[in-house]
N, C-alpha and C positions, 0 to 999 in steps of 0.2 A: 348465573345460570344461562345456558345457551337456549335457543328457541325450542329445541326438541324437549328439553327438560321442562320448560314452561308448559308445553302442551300436555305432558304426562302428569304434572303436578296440578291438582285441582283440589283446594281445601273443602270444596262443597260436595265432591263426590262421595258417595257412601264408601266407608272404609272396606266393607266386605260385600261382595255380591251375594244375593241369595242363590242357593243352589236350585237349578232347574230339574235335576234328577237326583234320585236317591242312590247313594253308594254306600258300601259298608264304612268307608272312611268318614263320610259325613254323618252317618248314624252314630259312630263313636263320638264325634264332636257333639252331636245332639245330646247323647246320653251324659257326657261329662258336663256340659253346660247346664242341663236340666237338673242334675243332682246337685251341682254347686248351688242352685237356687233353692232346692229342697232343704239343704243344710242351713240356710239362712231364714227359713220360713218358720214362723211361730207355731203354726198349726201342725206342720209335718215333720219338722226336724227331729223332734224326740223319738219318733218311731224308728228312724234310721240310725240316729246316734246310739240308741239302746241296743240294737243289734250289730252295728258295724263301726261305731265310734264316730268322732267328730272331724276326722282328717281323712280326706279321700286318698291320701297317699299310702295308706295301710294296705297290707296284703288282702285283708278282708274286703275292703272297699274296691280294690283293683279286680278282684275275683267277681265281685257283684257287678261292677261296670262292664266287665267282659261278658258276663252272663246276660246282662240287659242288651247290650250291643248285639249278641247273638240272637236274642229274643226278637228284637226289632227287625234284624236282618231277615229272620225267618218269616215274620209277618209281612214285610214290605217287599222283600226280594225273592222269597221262596228258598232262602238259604237253609241248609239242613244242620247247621252247627248247634242249634238249640235243641235240647231234648229234655227239658225240665217240666215241671208241673206248676205253673205260675200261681195258682190259687193256694195250693197246699201251705206254703210258708205264712200265709196271711190267716189261715183258719184259727189260729190260737193267739192272735195278736189282740191285745186288750185295748179298748178305746177307739177302735176303728168305727167311724160313723159315716153316714152319707156325706156330710160336710167335708170329711177328710178326702173322699174321692173327688168331690166337686172342686176342692182346692187343688188337688193333684192335677186335675184336667185344666184348670185355669192356668197354672204354671206351664204345663206341658204345652198347651196351645200358644202361649206367649213365646215359648222357646222355638217351636217349629215355625211360627210366623216370622221370626227373626232370621232363621237359618235358611228357609226354603221359600221358593216361589209358590204362588197360590195352589197350583195343581199338585205339586209334591206335598205341600203342607196339609192339604185337604185329605190326602191319603192317610197321613198320620192321625189327623183329627178324627176321621170316621172310624178308623180302627181302635183308636184309644177310647173313644166314647162307647163302642161296643164292648171292649175289655172292661171298662169301669162298670157298665151296666151289668155285665155278667158277674163280676166280682160282688157287687152289691147284692145281686139276687142270690148268689151262692152263699154269701155270708149273712143273708137275711137282714139286710139294712134297708 
């Protein structure tokens, strides 16, 4: 290795920098990573597997991931691509409990903290907490 390569190579440097700003591209990364965690979670996986299957490469999952990317882009960036009703699909889901939403938030917070710097992460946390509280209230949990 020459001296410039040695300066660039640092085995102790973080592999990926946290995003300082929110963009549609890093929202997609957030959504993909978060739902990868969901599919491995004992409490949450079955809710999603029942509706979408256990492989995120399916058309159903890809449509869902795009919908959620649009959703978070609308909430954080004011993007107008999302035009759904987020509570409606959850109204008839059996087994949803307060603990379900608490675990969802826990995994979501972990994911945003790894991807984003504090200021950007806090935006997602505040909005997701409000959303979870509204869902629980509307679902009478």
